[in-house]
C-alpha positions as CSV (number, residue, x, y, z in Angstrom):
1,M,20.7,-21.4,17.5
2,T,23.5,-22.2,15.1
3,R,27.0,-22.9,16.6
4,L,29.5,-21.3,14.3
5,H,33.1,-22.1,13.7
6,F,34.6,-19.3,11.6
7,G,38.2,-19.1,10.3
8,K,41.1,-21.0,9.0
9,G,41.4,-24.7,10.0
10,Q,38.0,-24.9,11.5
11,L,37.3,-28.2,9.8
12,S,39.1,-29.8,12.7
13,N,35.9,-29.3,14.7
14,L,33.8,-31.4,12.3
15,K,34.5,-34.8,13.7
16,S,33.5,-33.9,17.3
17,E,30.5,-31.9,16.2
18,V,29.1,-34.7,14.1
19,K,29.9,-37.4,16.7
20,A,27.7,-35.5,19.2
21,L,24.8,-35.9,16.8
22,G,25.1,-39.5,15.6
23,T,27.0,-42.0,13.5
24,N,25.0,-42.3,10.3
25,V,25.8,-39.3,8.1
26,L,24.2,-38.2,4.8
27,L,26.9,-36.2,3.0
28,V,25.4,-33.8,0.5
29,Y,27.4,-31.8,-2.0
30,G,27.4,-30.3,-5.5
31,K,28.8,-31.3,-8.9
32,S,32.6,-31.4,-8.5
33,A,34.0,-28.3,-6.8
34,I,34.8,-29.9,-3.5
35,K,36.6,-32.7,-5.1
36,K,38.7,-30.4,-7.3
37,N,39.8,-28.2,-4.4
38,G,40.6,-31.1,-2.0
39,L,37.9,-30.3,0.6
40,Y,36.1,-33.6,-0.1
41,E,39.1,-35.6,1.0
42,E,39.5,-33.5,4.1
43,V,35.9,-34.1,5.0
44,I,36.1,-37.8,4.4
45,Q,39.2,-38.0,6.7
46,Q,37.2,-36.2,9.4
47,L,34.4,-38.7,9.0
48,D,36.6,-41.8,9.5
49,G,34.6,-44.2,11.7
50,F,31.2,-42.9,10.6
51,N,28.7,-44.6,8.3
52,V,28.6,-42.2,5.4
53,V,26.0,-42.2,2.6
54,E,26.6,-39.7,-0.2
55,L,24.2,-37.5,-2.2
56,P,26.2,-35.6,-4.8
57,N,25.3,-33.4,-7.8
58,I,23.0,-30.9,-6.1
59,D,22.1,-28.3,-8.7
60,P,22.7,-24.5,-8.2
61,N,18.9,-24.1,-8.0
62,P,18.3,-27.2,-5.9
63,R,15.6,-29.5,-7.2
64,L,12.7,-31.2,-5.5
65,E,14.0,-34.5,-7.0
66,S,17.2,-34.1,-4.9
67,V,15.2,-33.6,-1.8
68,I,13.1,-36.7,-2.5
69,A,16.3,-38.7,-3.1
70,G,17.8,-37.5,0.2
71,Q,14.5,-38.2,2.0
72,Q,14.6,-41.8,0.8
73,L,18.3,-42.2,1.7
74,C,17.7,-40.9,5.2
75,K,14.9,-43.4,5.8
76,T,16.7,-46.3,4.2
77,Y,20.0,-45.8,6.1
78,A,18.5,-44.4,9.4
79,I,20.5,-41.2,9.0
80,D,21.3,-39.2,12.1
81,V,22.7,-36.0,10.7
82,V,22.7,-34.3,7.3
83,L,26.1,-32.9,6.4
84,A,26.1,-30.1,3.8
85,V,29.4,-29.3,2.1
86,G,29.0,-26.5,-0.4
87,G,27.3,-23.2,-1.0
88,G,23.8,-22.0,-0.3
89,S,22.1,-24.4,-2.8
90,V,23.7,-27.4,-1.1
91,I,22.8,-26.2,2.4
92,D,19.2,-25.3,1.3
93,C,18.7,-28.7,-0.2
94,S,20.1,-30.3,3.0
95,K,17.7,-28.4,5.2
96,A,14.8,-29.5,3.1
97,I,16.1,-33.1,3.3
98,A,16.4,-32.8,7.0
99,A,12.8,-31.8,7.3
100,A,11.6,-34.3,4.6
101,S,13.3,-37.2,6.4
102,C,10.8,-36.8,9.2
103,Y,7.8,-36.6,6.9
104,D,6.2,-39.5,5.1
105,K,4.7,-37.7,2.1
106,N,5.9,-35.6,-0.8
107,P,8.4,-33.0,0.6
108,W,6.8,-30.3,-1.7
109,D,4.0,-30.3,0.9
110,L,6.5,-28.8,3.4
111,V,7.5,-26.1,0.9
112,L,3.9,-25.1,0.4
113,N,3.0,-25.3,4.1
114,P,6.0,-25.1,6.5
115,K,3.7,-25.5,9.4
116,L,3.7,-29.3,8.6
117,I,7.3,-29.4,9.7
118,K,7.2,-30.8,13.2
119,K,10.7,-32.3,13.3
120,A,13.9,-32.3,11.3
121,L,17.3,-34.0,11.5
122,P,20.2,-31.9,12.6
123,V,22.1,-30.2,9.8
124,V,25.9,-29.5,9.9
125,A,27.0,-27.1,7.2
126,C,30.5,-26.6,5.8
127,L,30.2,-23.4,3.8
128,T,32.2,-22.9,0.6
129,N,30.6,-19.7,-0.9
130,A,29.7,-16.3,0.4
131,A,26.2,-15.6,-0.9
132,T,23.0,-16.9,0.6
133,G,23.5,-16.8,4.4
134,S,21.9,-20.2,4.5
135,E,24.6,-21.3,7.0
136,M,22.9,-19.4,9.8
137,N,19.1,-19.3,9.1
138,G,16.2,-21.6,8.8
139,S,15.3,-20.7,5.2
140,S,15.5,-22.9,2.1
141,V,14.6,-22.4,-1.5
142,I,13.6,-25.4,-3.7
143,S,12.7,-25.6,-7.4
144,N,9.9,-27.9,-8.7
145,L,10.6,-28.5,-12.3
146,K,7.2,-30.1,-13.0
147,S,5.2,-27.1,-11.8
148,Q,7.9,-24.6,-12.8
149,E,7.9,-23.1,-9.3
150,K,10.8,-21.9,-7.2
151,L,9.7,-21.2,-3.6
152,G,11.3,-20.3,-0.4
153,F,10.1,-21.7,3.0
154,N,11.3,-21.3,6.6
155,S,11.3,-23.2,9.8
156,H,13.5,-22.8,12.9
157,L,13.8,-26.6,12.9
158,M,15.8,-26.4,9.7
159,K,18.4,-24.0,11.0
160,P,21.8,-25.6,10.9
161,T,22.9,-27.0,14.3
162,V,26.5,-26.3,13.4
163,S,28.2,-24.3,10.6
164,I,31.9,-24.4,9.8
165,C,33.0,-21.5,7.7
166,D,36.6,-21.4,6.5
167,P,37.0,-18.5,4.0
168,S,39.9,-20.4,2.4
169,W,37.4,-22.8,0.9
170,S,35.9,-19.9,-1.2
171,M,39.3,-19.0,-2.9
172,S,38.7,-21.5,-5.7
173,L,35.4,-19.9,-6.7
174,S,35.3,-18.4,-10.2
175,A,34.9,-14.7,-10.7
176,Y,31.4,-15.3,-11.8
177,Q,30.4,-17.2,-8.6
178,T,32.1,-14.6,-6.4
179,A,30.3,-11.7,-8.2
180,A,26.9,-13.4,-8.2
181,G,27.4,-14.2,-4.5
182,A,28.2,-10.6,-3.7
183,A,25.0,-9.4,-5.5
184,D,23.0,-12.0,-3.5
185,I,24.4,-10.7,-0.2
186,M,23.5,-7.1,-1.2
187,S,20.0,-8.0,-2.2
188,H,19.3,-9.7,1.2
189,V,20.4,-6.5,2.9
190,F,18.4,-4.3,0.6
191,E,15.3,-6.4,1.1
192,N,15.4,-5.8,4.9
193,Y,16.7,-2.2,4.7
194,F,13.8,-1.1,2.5
195,S,11.0,-1.7,4.9
196,Q,7.9,0.1,6.0
197,V,9.5,0.3,9.4
198,T,11.9,3.3,9.3
199,D,12.9,3.8,12.9
200,S,15.2,0.8,13.4
201,M,18.6,2.6,13.3
202,V,20.7,-0.3,14.6
203,S,19.4,-2.6,11.9
204,D,19.8,0.1,9.3
205,L,23.4,0.9,10.1
206,L,24.3,-2.8,10.3
207,S,22.8,-3.2,6.9
208,I,24.8,-0.2,5.5
209,G,28.0,-1.6,7.1
210,I,27.5,-4.9,5.3
211,L,26.9,-3.2,2.0
212,E,30.1,-1.2,2.4
213,T,32.0,-4.4,3.2
214,V,30.8,-6.2,0.1
215,M,31.4,-3.2,-2.1
216,T,34.9,-2.9,-0.7
217,Y,36.0,-6.5,-0.7
218,C,34.3,-8.0,-3.7
219,P,36.6,-6.1,-6.2
220,I,39.6,-7.2,-4.2
221,A,38.5,-10.9,-4.3
222,L,37.9,-10.6,-8.0
223,E,41.4,-9.2,-8.5
224,N,43.1,-11.6,-6.1
225,P,41.0,-14.7,-5.5
226,T,43.3,-15.9,-2.7
227,D,43.2,-12.8,-0.6
228,Y,42.1,-14.2,2.7
229,E,41.0,-10.8,4.2
230,A,38.7,-10.2,1.3
231,R,37.3,-13.8,1.4
232,A,36.8,-13.7,5.1
233,N,35.0,-10.3,5.1
234,L,32.7,-11.5,2.2
235,M,31.9,-14.7,4.0
236,W,31.1,-12.9,7.3
237,A,29.0,-10.4,5.4
238,S,27.0,-13.3,3.9
239,T,26.4,-14.8,7.3
240,M,25.4,-11.5,8.9
241,G,23.4,-10.4,6.0
242,L,20.7,-13.1,6.5
243,N,21.0,-14.4,10.0
244,G,18.1,-12.2,11.2
245,L,20.0,-9.2,12.6
246,T,19.4,-6.9,9.7
247,G,15.7,-7.7,9.9
248,V,15.2,-7.0,13.6
249,G,12.3,-4.7,14.1
250,K,11.5,-4.7,10.4
251,G,9.0,-7.2,9.1
252,G,7.1,-6.9,5.9
253,A,7.5,-8.6,2.5
254,W,10.5,-8.8,0.2
255,S,10.2,-7.5,-3.4
256,C,13.1,-8.5,-5.7
257,H,13.4,-12.1,-4.5
258,P,9.9,-13.2,-5.4
259,I,10.4,-11.7,-8.9
260,E,13.8,-13.4,-9.4
261,H,12.4,-16.7,-8.2
262,E,10.0,-16.7,-11.1
263,L,12.9,-16.0,-13.5
264,S,14.8,-18.9,-12.0
265,A,11.8,-21.1,-12.1
266,F,11.3,-20.7,-15.8
267,Y,14.8,-20.1,-17.0
268,D,17.1,-21.6,-14.3
269,I,19.4,-18.6,-14.2
270,T,21.9,-17.9,-11.4
271,H,20.0,-16.4,-8.5
272,G,22.5,-13.6,-7.7
273,T,22.7,-12.6,-11.3
274,G,19.0,-12.3,-11.6
275,L,18.9,-10.1,-8.5
276,A,21.7,-7.9,-9.7
277,I,19.8,-7.3,-12.9
278,I,16.4,-6.6,-11.3
279,T,17.5,-4.6,-8.2
280,P,18.5,-1.2,-9.9
281,H,15.3,-1.1,-11.9
282,W,13.2,-1.9,-8.8
283,M,15.0,0.9,-6.9
284,R,14.3,3.4,-9.6
285,H,10.7,2.2,-9.8
286,I,9.9,2.8,-6.1
287,L,11.8,6.1,-5.7
288,S,9.3,8.9,-4.9
289,E,8.9,11.8,-2.5
290,T,7.3,9.3,-0.1
291,T,10.2,6.9,-0.2
292,V,13.1,9.3,-0.7
293,A,14.2,9.3,2.9
294,R,15.3,5.7,2.8
295,F,17.5,6.4,-0.2
296,V,18.9,9.6,1.4
297,L,20.1,7.8,4.6
298,L,21.7,5.1,2.4
299,G,23.4,7.6,0.2
300,K,24.7,9.8,3.0
301,K,26.0,6.9,5.1
302,L,27.3,4.6,2.3
303,F,28.6,7.2,-0.2
304,S,28.8,10.5,1.7
305,L,26.6,12.1,-0.9
306,K,25.4,15.7,-0.6
307,G,22.7,17.7,-2.3
308,S,18.9,17.9,-2.2
309,N,17.1,14.7,-1.1
310,M,16.1,13.7,-4.6
311,E,19.6,14.4,-5.9
312,I,21.1,12.2,-3.2
313,A,18.5,9.4,-3.9
314,K,19.2,9.4,-7.6
315,K,23.0,9.4,-7.1
316,T,22.6,6.6,-4.6
317,N,20.8,4.5,-7.2
318,D,23.4,5.4,-9.8
319,R,26.2,4.3,-7.5
320,I,24.6,1.0,-6.7
321,E,23.8,0.3,-10.3
322,A,27.3,1.1,-11.4
323,F,28.7,-1.3,-8.8
324,L,26.4,-4.2,-9.9
325,R,27.1,-3.5,-13.5
326,S,30.8,-3.6,-12.9
327,L,30.6,-7.2,-11.8
328,P,31.6,-10.0,-14.3
329,I,28.0,-11.3,-14.7
330,E,25.2,-10.7,-17.1
331,K,23.8,-7.2,-17.2
332,S,20.4,-7.7,-18.6
333,L,17.7,-10.4,-19.0
334,E,18.4,-10.5,-22.8
335,E,22.0,-11.6,-22.0
336,C,20.4,-14.4,-20.0
337,H,18.4,-15.3,-23.1
338,I,15.2,-14.2,-21.6
339,D,12.5,-12.4,-23.5
340,D,9.2,-10.8,-22.5
341,S,6.9,-13.7,-23.5
342,L,6.3,-14.9,-19.9
343,F,6.4,-11.6,-18.0
344,D,2.6,-11.6,-17.6
345,T,2.6,-15.1,-16.2
346,M,5.5,-14.3,-13.9
347,A,3.8,-11.3,-12.5
348,Q,0.7,-13.3,-11.8
349,R,2.6,-15.9,-10.0
350,V,4.6,-13.4,-7.9
351,L,1.4,-12.1,-6.6
352,M,0.0,-15.6,-6.1
353,H,2.9,-16.6,-4.0
354,K,3.6,-13.3,-2.1
355,D,1.5,-10.6,-0.5
356,L,3.4,-7.5,-1.8
357,S,1.0,-5.2,0.0
358,K,3.3,-5.6,2.9
359,A,6.4,-4.7,0.9
360,F,8.2,-1.3,1.3
361,V,6.3,-0.2,-1.8
362,E,3.3,-2.3,-2.8
363,L,3.8,-3.7,-6.3
364,S,0.9,-4.4,-8.7
365,H,0.9,-6.8,-11.6
366,S,1.7,-3.9,-14.0
367,D,4.5,-2.7,-11.7
368,I,6.2,-6.1,-11.8
369,V,5.9,-6.3,-15.6
370,N,7.3,-2.8,-15.9
371,I,10.4,-3.8,-13.8
372,L,10.9,-6.9,-15.8
373,E,10.6,-4.9,-19.1
374,K,13.1,-2.4,-17.9
375,S,15.5,-5.3,-17.0
376,L,15.4,-6.7,-20.5
377,Q,18.2,-4.5,-21.8
378,W,21.1,-2.6,-20.3
379,N,21.7,0.8,-21.8
């Protein structure tokens, strides 16, 4: 279980929380954001008296090379705790490092087979972006540039021991980062909501509430980046969107994430942006008389839509697409400089990595290619 400190000024808990875990700390962070907004200095002050080793420059799609570097630092300096200060990519990388530090071989083994994870160092996360929900789950996504693979893996041993979430830290995010993060949150919710299990009303209504929160507060945060209420609600939506609650009673396989992971593996695009491009086309692709009820519940509860079932379903898709297209991010794969030359390969690899027979609607090779082709352009 993750112990969560949420709200303004919660960094004051960092010193005592880390002290309870050890004295040798690996500080993991991204390129330069936390140094620009002053968070780095605040963290260093809290770590006075600790032995701190730094691992900076974590990429937005965290690389295996960074995990290996962190693994080596942990072993060299007898690290006790991994401290992640940043967004989901930094936290994901830190989780992988925490597991890799207790493993003597290539950490990619753990990505391919999480059952090999028998132990992991404790992770403390200081969240700066509302997006992945990585602050309260045991999942991590790592990119292997050599094999051009981007894969997610999960272990309860990688779940952060402590997460400190001060929404104020997200006020310096760009509009692009804010928007991509919002799309990421929504995709997590959609992936759990659209499940073969359809009688989990509590999970469904929680999902719809999170979607309403994001669609309400993202435009406010874009208009006024320092609006605390907006930032707090988005950050809490991020945490609740992927801490397991929306998936209770669900199960099955996700659909859009495996497709986007292939896009990121080959083209290194922003994860949330890729999801925002793919999701509307996937929704239209899976809509049928068999699946319409899921769309109707969403449309009635989220948008108060009326009409025949199919009319409500189509209007629901239109509303969701309109919101995603209103965000200040790329609207199509062509805008991301992606063509159709690798679609066949991507589809093959999606099916190699994921069993989509357990998805809400099973996707074949041709289905995946069709969704990618529809995502090429925005009309």
